[in-house]
Backbone as CSV, one residue per row, in Angstrom:
resi,resn,N_x,N_y,N_z,CA_x,CA_y,CA_z,C_x,C_y,C_z
1,MET,-3.171,-22.358,163.421,-4.066,-21.336,163.837,-4.437,-20.626,162.527
2,GLY,-6.024,-21.033,162.225,-6.727,-20.668,161.315,-6.902,-18.882,161.416
3,ALA,-7.257,-18.609,160.444,-7.589,-16.697,160.218,-8.790,-16.696,160.948
4,ALA,-9.671,-17.032,161.409,-10.940,-16.832,162.329,-10.287,-16.815,163.493
5,ARG,-9.558,-17.894,163.858,-8.943,-17.798,165.105,-8.199,-16.820,165.832
6,LYS,-7.293,-16.438,164.567,-6.340,-15.158,165.070,-7.175,-13.871,165.262
7,PHE,-7.969,-13.989,164.137,-8.946,-12.579,164.262,-9.886,-12.469,165.692
8,LEU,-10.119,-13.803,166.318,-10.788,-13.644,167.496,-10.002,-13.330,168.577
9,LEU,-8.845,-13.800,168.474,-7.842,-13.691,169.523,-7.298,-12.208,169.473
10,ILE,-6.849,-11.326,168.454,-6.853,-10.139,168.192,-7.965,-9.219,168.597
11,ALA,-9.573,-9.481,168.486,-10.411,-9.092,169.144,-10.592,-9.245,170.422
12,VAL,-10.192,-10.349,171.344,-10.360,-10.417,172.351,-9.332,-9.877,173.344
13,ILE,-8.106,-9.652,172.737,-7.254,-9.240,173.412,-7.174,-7.437,173.478
14,GLY,-8.142,-7.050,172.053,-8.429,-5.753,172.051,-9.088,-5.435,173.304
15,PHE,-10.641,-6.414,173.182,-11.399,-5.693,174.292,-10.755,-5.842,175.757
16,LEU,-9.943,-6.735,176.063,-9.123,-6.668,177.777,-8.775,-5.318,177.683
17,PHE,-7.766,-4.988,176.757,-7.291,-3.589,176.731,-7.837,-2.681,176.797
18,THR,-9.087,-2.760,176.323,-10.165,-1.636,176.556,-10.861,-1.338,177.438
19,THR,-11.046,-2.566,178.186,-11.576,-2.866,179.639,-10.822,-2.063,180.694
20,ASN,-9.558,-2.720,180.505,-8.440,-2.235,181.207,-8.260,-0.519,181.417
21,LEU,-8.172,-0.095,180.187,-8.018,1.285,179.762,-9.331,2.094,180.586
22,THR,-10.703,1.432,180.582,-11.446,2.340,181.053,-11.547,2.205,182.751
23,LEU,-10.861,1.042,183.126,-10.829,1.188,184.460,-9.624,2.131,185.096
24,SER,-8.879,2.282,184.221,-7.526,3.096,184.752,-8.212,4.410,184.685
25,GLN,-9.103,4.726,183.595,-9.570,5.992,183.775,-10.807,6.512,185.034
26,THR,-10.989,5.312,185.689,-11.869,5.525,186.688,-11.219,4.531,187.978
27,PRO,-10.127,5.489,188.817,-9.489,4.730,189.933,-10.783,4.268,191.171
28,VAL,-11.601,5.210,191.416,-12.543,4.580,192.064,-13.038,3.138,192.179
29,VAL,-13.516,3.040,190.672,-14.110,1.811,190.153,-13.128,0.703,190.271
30,TRP,-12.023,1.182,189.849,-10.843,0.038,189.833,-10.463,-0.185,191.179
31,SER,-10.369,0.403,192.011,-10.325,0.030,193.614,-11.095,-0.632,194.277
32,GLY,-12.352,-0.613,194.009,-13.528,-1.111,194.511,-13.384,-2.728,193.915
33,LYS,-13.289,-2.730,192.686,-13.451,-4.009,191.928,-12.038,-4.921,192.692
34,TYR,-10.870,-4.473,193.032,-9.511,-4.666,193.007,-9.573,-5.349,194.848
35,HIS,-10.589,-4.559,195.505,-10.811,-5.044,196.906,-11.419,-5.951,196.745
36,ALA,-12.401,-6.125,196.140,-13.684,-7.123,196.181,-12.874,-8.390,195.422
37,ASP,-12.152,-8.378,194.625,-11.533,-9.819,194.043,-9.676,-9.343,193.635
38,SER,-8.920,-9.427,193.996,-7.445,-9.296,193.868,-7.094,-10.047,192.842
39,SER,-7.591,-11.160,192.287,-7.092,-11.843,191.149,-6.606,-11.285,189.762
40,GLY,-7.184,-10.070,189.555,-6.399,-9.319,188.369,-7.659,-9.353,187.182
41,TRP,-8.472,-10.395,187.288,-9.411,-10.394,186.150,-10.723,-9.774,186.358
42,ASN,-10.570,-8.642,186.644,-11.994,-7.709,186.720,-12.304,-6.906,185.639
43,LEU,-13.159,-7.290,185.010,-13.911,-6.575,183.763,-14.215,-5.338,184.348
44,ASN,-14.350,-4.411,183.358,-15.479,-3.264,183.566,-16.359,-3.304,182.758
45,LEU,-17.438,-4.208,182.634,-18.493,-4.426,181.955,-19.721,-3.380,181.825
46,SER,-19.481,-2.839,183.181,-20.599,-1.995,183.407,-20.414,-0.594,183.304
47,GLU,-19.179,-0.284,182.197,-18.884,1.060,181.937,-19.739,1.583,180.661
48,ALA,-20.405,2.356,180.404,-21.339,2.683,179.258,-20.509,2.980,178.397
49,THR,-19.332,3.500,178.101,-18.354,3.824,176.982,-17.749,2.614,176.334
50,LEU,-17.757,1.677,176.964,-16.944,0.250,176.802,-17.277,-0.179,175.194
51,VAL,-18.602,-0.713,175.243,-18.394,-1.084,173.599,-18.639,-0.137,172.575
52,PRO,-18.805,1.437,172.706,-18.470,1.932,171.532,-17.014,2.387,171.579
53,ARG,-16.366,2.404,172.815,-14.932,2.634,172.689,-14.105,1.915,171.877
54,TYR,-14.431,0.203,172.430,-13.731,-0.814,172.049,-13.874,-0.930,170.277
55,LEU,-15.005,-0.825,169.978,-15.756,-0.798,168.443,-14.874,0.666,167.672
56,HIS,-14.963,1.952,168.407,-14.200,2.549,167.759,-12.844,2.225,167.480
57,PHE,-12.268,1.814,168.690,-10.550,1.722,168.185,-10.372,0.609,167.374
58,PHE,-11.211,-0.280,167.269,-10.930,-1.665,166.822,-11.207,-1.499,165.215
59,ALA,-12.630,-0.548,164.777,-12.551,0.137,163.500,-11.362,0.728,162.793
60,ALA,-10.618,1.680,163.968,-9.536,2.329,163.494,-8.215,1.544,162.994
61,ALA,-8.394,0.492,163.835,-6.816,-0.350,163.763,-7.171,-1.207,162.575
62,VAL,-8.562,-1.653,161.837,-8.728,-2.129,160.409,-8.167,-0.802,159.668
63,ALA,-9.102,0.191,159.624,-8.542,1.328,158.579,-7.401,1.676,158.637
64,VAL,-6.647,1.325,159.601,-4.971,1.978,159.459,-4.381,0.742,158.943
65,GLY,-4.698,-0.360,158.990,-4.485,-1.773,158.482,-4.413,-1.645,156.811
66,GLY,-5.482,-1.165,156.380,-5.927,-1.023,155.001,-4.960,-0.088,154.251
67,LEU,-4.999,1.274,154.962,-3.966,1.985,154.746,-2.372,1.538,154.404
68,LEU,-2.065,0.321,155.561,-0.839,-0.172,155.246,-0.592,-0.942,154.418
69,LEU,-1.896,-1.746,153.740,-1.640,-2.469,152.649,-1.613,-1.793,151.441
70,MET,-2.273,-0.624,151.496,-2.266,0.508,150.387,-0.961,0.804,150.317
71,LEU,0.042,1.111,151.124,1.440,1.713,151.267,2.281,0.603,150.926
72,LEU,2.181,-0.229,151.030,3.016,-1.791,150.891,3.091,-1.978,149.396
73,ALA,1.771,-1.900,148.559,1.306,-2.200,147.356,2.176,-1.197,146.605
74,TRP,2.077,0.156,147.161,2.536,1.449,146.568,4.222,1.146,146.448
75,LEU,4.836,0.775,147.331,5.896,0.551,147.504,6.507,-0.746,146.842
76,LYS,6.136,-1.384,146.620,6.269,-2.581,145.734,5.783,-2.683,144.261
77,ARG,6.268,-1.178,143.804,6.179,-0.919,142.206,6.409,-1.734,141.318
78,ALA,7.589,-2.606,141.932,8.286,-3.224,140.793,7.833,-4.726,140.536
79,SER,7.005,-5.254,141.797,6.634,-6.519,141.998,5.439,-7.039,140.862
80,ASP,4.993,-7.916,141.073,3.924,-8.486,140.265,2.643,-7.187,139.855
81,VAL,2.298,-7.064,138.866,1.349,-5.823,138.846,0.126,-6.421,139.545
82,GLU,-0.546,-7.837,138.958,-2.064,-8.074,139.473,-1.777,-7.883,141.169
83,TYR,-0.783,-8.435,141.730,-0.656,-8.865,143.305,-0.967,-7.353,143.750
84,ARG,-0.314,-6.579,143.489,-0.113,-4.912,143.627,-1.773,-4.350,143.594
85,ARG,-2.304,-4.416,142.856,-3.832,-4.001,142.239,-4.792,-4.937,143.431
86,TYR,-4.432,-6.169,143.308,-5.357,-6.888,144.653,-5.055,-6.348,145.939
87,ILE,-3.648,-6.189,146.480,-3.589,-5.660,147.859,-4.016,-4.436,147.970
88,SER,-3.789,-3.597,146.692,-4.156,-1.939,147.246,-5.578,-2.145,146.879
89,ARG,-6.470,-2.846,146.478,-8.002,-3.102,146.546,-8.541,-3.394,147.657
90,ILE,-7.838,-4.492,148.416,-8.243,-5.087,149.721,-7.842,-4.075,150.538
91,GLY,-6.758,-3.232,150.918,-6.827,-2.467,151.899,-7.270,-1.004,151.659
92,GLY,-7.829,-0.741,150.197,-8.551,0.366,150.197,-9.874,0.066,150.569
93,ARG,-10.503,-1.114,150.456,-11.958,-1.301,150.526,-11.926,-1.496,152.546
94,ALA,-10.781,-2.106,152.840,-10.958,-2.311,154.387,-10.822,-0.939,154.840
95,PHE,-9.999,0.167,154.326,-10.147,1.254,154.864,-11.122,2.155,154.798
96,GLU,-11.949,2.094,153.671,-13.230,2.591,153.290,-14.370,2.285,154.259
97,TYR,-14.440,0.942,154.354,-15.379,0.277,155.255,-15.702,0.781,156.754
98,ALA,-14.089,0.483,157.170,-13.884,0.609,158.393,-13.809,2.212,158.893
99,THR,-13.632,3.023,157.934,-13.805,4.494,158.286,-15.333,5.048,158.333
100,MET,-15.897,4.266,157.112,-17.572,4.586,157.426,-18.039,3.890,158.741
101,ALA,-17.678,2.935,159.062,-18.274,2.511,160.372,-17.747,3.234,161.636
102,GLN,-16.589,4.054,161.194,-16.001,4.884,162.320,-17.231,6.027,162.326
103,PHE,-17.816,6.792,161.491,-18.724,7.481,161.556,-19.928,6.925,162.756
104,ALA,-20.537,6.346,162.416,-21.787,5.423,163.324,-21.258,5.220,164.452
105,VAL,-19.670,4.370,164.830,-19.535,4.263,166.017,-18.947,5.329,166.683
106,GLY,-18.143,6.173,166.025,-17.704,7.286,166.633,-18.968,8.433,167.233
107,PHE,-19.975,8.333,166.562,-21.122,9.118,167.134,-21.421,8.553,168.198
108,TRP,-21.509,7.329,168.707,-22.353,6.750,169.521,-21.523,6.653,170.615
109,PHE,-19.884,6.258,170.535,-18.930,6.807,171.336,-18.996,8.085,172.182
110,LEU,-19.484,9.316,171.648,-19.405,10.489,171.630,-20.612,10.841,172.759
111,ALA,-21.800,10.099,172.293,-22.927,10.037,172.817,-23.077,9.375,174.174
112,THR,-22.246,8.329,174.550,-22.190,7.870,175.639,-21.277,8.506,176.816
113,LEU,-20.259,9.451,176.031,-19.404,10.013,177.389,-19.977,10.981,178.267
114,PRO,-19.460,10.725,179.153,-20.115,11.435,180.310,-20.222,13.456,179.923
115,GLU,-21.253,13.817,180.215,-21.551,15.213,179.884,-20.367,16.213,179.942
116,ALA,-19.645,16.000,180.882,-18.780,16.769,181.105,-17.831,16.789,179.680
117,GLN,-17.040,15.395,179.462,-16.368,15.321,178.344,-16.996,15.289,177.090
118,ARG,-18.177,15.028,176.915,-18.973,15.134,175.752,-18.908,16.858,175.244
119,ALA,-19.128,17.826,176.362,-19.244,19.054,176.000,-18.240,19.794,175.633
120,LEU,-17.145,19.201,175.891,-15.949,19.503,175.305,-15.575,19.305,173.954
121,PHE,-16.511,18.180,173.236,-15.874,18.558,171.966,-17.308,18.846,171.220
122,MET,-18.021,19.242,171.944,-19.391,19.960,171.693,-19.560,21.588,171.526
123,GLY,-18.402,21.975,171.804,-18.051,23.811,171.579,-18.276,23.812,172.998
124,GLY,-17.476,23.045,173.805,-16.952,23.549,175.024,-15.639,24.289,175.112
125,THR,-15.067,23.427,174.164,-13.472,24.047,174.465,-13.268,24.262,172.501
126,GLY,-12.535,25.121,172.293,-12.407,25.630,170.817,-11.542,24.218,170.564
127,THR,-10.238,24.166,170.903,-9.707,23.119,170.809,-10.227,21.920,170.459
128,ALA,-10.943,21.127,171.484,-11.403,20.116,171.584,-12.248,19.922,170.043
129,THR,-13.058,20.824,169.914,-14.101,20.767,168.847,-13.466,21.196,167.577
130,LEU,-12.553,21.964,167.558,-11.881,22.212,166.279,-10.861,20.444,166.158
131,LEU,-10.628,20.118,166.784,-9.788,18.743,166.378,-10.855,17.470,166.312
132,LEU,-12.375,17.487,166.457,-13.075,16.689,166.311,-13.481,17.254,164.616
133,ILE,-13.629,18.534,164.566,-14.363,18.240,163.358,-13.065,18.475,162.381
134,THR,-12.064,18.822,162.533,-10.628,18.397,161.735,-10.588,17.055,161.341
135,GLY,-11.004,15.931,162.188,-10.896,14.703,162.318,-11.826,14.132,161.304
136,ILE,-13.129,14.742,161.185,-14.493,14.198,160.717,-13.988,14.630,159.204
137,VAL,-13.822,15.978,158.938,-13.118,16.407,157.115,-12.158,15.400,157.088
138,ALA,-10.875,15.201,158.058,-9.618,14.589,156.976,-10.523,13.070,156.807
139,ALA,-11.257,12.537,157.729,-11.856,10.929,157.431,-12.588,11.251,156.209
140,VAL,-13.633,12.141,155.847,-14.227,12.291,154.721,-13.344,12.520,153.418
141,ALA,-11.943,13.214,153.546,-11.108,13.624,152.364,-10.476,12.224,152.053
142,ALA,-10.123,11.142,153.098,-9.063,10.279,152.852,-10.256,9.486,152.154
143,LEU,-11.949,9.091,152.739,-12.415,8.119,152.106,-12.494,8.819,150.183
144,VAL,-12.706,10.122,149.782,-12.580,10.702,148.709,-11.306,10.348,148.000
145,VAL,-10.138,10.266,148.565,-9.021,10.077,147.928,-8.725,8.695,147.582
146,VAL,-8.981,7.839,148.509,-9.022,6.544,148.353,-9.865,6.053,147.492
147,GLY,-11.123,6.490,147.366,-12.148,5.944,146.564,-11.676,6.372,145.169
148,THR,-11.162,7.420,144.943,-10.779,8.047,143.623,-9.360,7.091,142.950
149,LYS,-8.688,6.998,144.214,-7.629,6.153,143.579,-7.703,5.132,142.768
150,ASP,-8.862,4.307,143.532,-9.565,3.018,143.059,-10.366,2.978,141.694
151,GLY,-10.359,4.431,141.014,-11.147,4.760,140.022,-12.684,4.937,140.218
152,ARG,-13.140,5.103,141.293,-14.644,5.414,141.619,-14.380,6.911,141.805
153,ARG,-15.540,7.371,142.132,-16.066,8.940,142.194,-17.341,8.629,143.415
154,TRP,-16.964,9.358,144.530,-17.945,9.588,145.539,-19.062,10.330,145.153
155,GLY,-20.006,10.196,145.662,-21.396,11.150,145.508,-22.575,10.332,144.880
156,PRO,-23.500,10.882,144.944,-24.720,9.942,144.430,-24.776,9.683,142.832
157,HIS,-23.899,11.073,142.182,-23.782,10.576,140.908,-22.687,11.221,140.335
158,GLY,-21.449,10.896,140.616,-20.279,11.037,140.398,-20.177,11.233,138.947
159,GLN,-18.909,11.691,138.532,-18.644,11.962,136.943,-18.875,10.923,136.340
160,HIS,-18.503,9.636,137.051,-18.561,8.329,136.275,-19.771,7.491,136.733
161,GLY,-20.555,7.867,137.209,-21.601,7.375,137.500,-21.910,7.289,139.143
162,SER,-22.883,6.300,139.505,-23.091,6.079,141.045,-22.358,4.764,141.442
163,ILE,-22.232,4.853,142.832,-21.487,3.729,143.462,-22.529,3.047,144.291
164,HIS,-22.843,1.571,143.948,-23.472,0.622,144.266,-22.794,-0.483,145.416
165,ALA,-23.518,-0.820,146.231,-22.463,-2.216,146.878,-22.755,-3.505,146.043
166,GLY,-22.112,-3.811,145.681,-22.112,-5.400,144.977,-22.073,-6.039,146.179
167,ALA,-22.381,-7.329,146.024,-22.651,-8.383,146.985,-21.314,-9.476,146.853
168,ARG,-20.501,-9.721,146.288,-19.436,-10.142,146.016,-18.282,-9.208,145.830
169,ASP,-18.630,-8.240,145.036,-17.129,-7.633,144.854,-16.975,-6.077,145.513
170,GLY,-17.795,-5.961,146.332,-17.779,-4.475,146.795,-18.304,-3.318,146.088
171,PRO,-18.179,-2.264,146.312,-18.595,-0.901,145.747,-18.259,-1.087,144.126
172,GLN,-19.304,-0.933,143.327,-19.034,-1.100,141.962,-19.559,0.248,141.151
173,VAL,-19.102,0.858,140.530,-19.333,2.044,139.534,-20.454,1.692,138.883
174,VAL,-21.590,2.250,138.476,-22.527,1.859,137.487,-22.606,3.234,136.779
175,PRO,-21.967,3.087,135.383,-22.481,4.191,134.122,-23.575,5.029,134.465
176,ALA,-23.557,6.158,134.371,-24.652,7.408,134.431,-25.508,6.839,133.452
177,VAL,-25.099,6.396,132.071,-26.227,6.057,131.368,-27.038,4.766,131.550
178,ALA,-26.644,3.706,132.414,-27.185,2.709,132.823,-28.359,3.251,133.603
179,GLN,-28.246,4.300,133.989,-29.259,4.090,135.306,-30.550,5.173,134.707
180,GLY,-30.492,5.630,133.131,-31.616,6.080,132.625,-30.923,7.521,132.477
181,GLU,-29.492,7.923,133.190,-29.527,9.067,133.072,-28.479,10.133,131.673
182,THR,-28.309,10.950,131.277,-27.594,11.683,130.204,-26.481,12.025,130.769
183,GLN,-25.180,11.873,129.854,-23.948,12.442,130.117,-23.786,13.743,129.906
């Protein structure tokens, strides 16, 4: 089985889990669907949070997978240096891109939550609001740490220049002097 098929299978299973999760959170909807068709193939496609919820958790899974690759590269310090660097770089980039996607998808997910649930995170309760803010700050801090570990500096004009997206090689540091800036 090719890599694309494996990826597609994982994506479909994640989608099925997500739709079942949304059904479990709305027992009235589940009951109605079950009584209309008891085959078990009831998808909750009309749920407003389904797509952003799915993408939010899928991106999180990719980010955690990237961190796992970085951890494995670190644990295999005695093995081939080039291979370790390659695995660490791939894992770091997977983490960075997936975490950055989390910001857009996460705010979309938050916007689609029912008003009562959304209000909890937007100042309705101190604990939920604090957890949301802590999660955002931790994600930004993790992006900075992972970016710095890979030899880059975050920000529009970090100490070593700016980060520009390369078509083939991902983000690249462009020296400040090459951009017409002074050091």
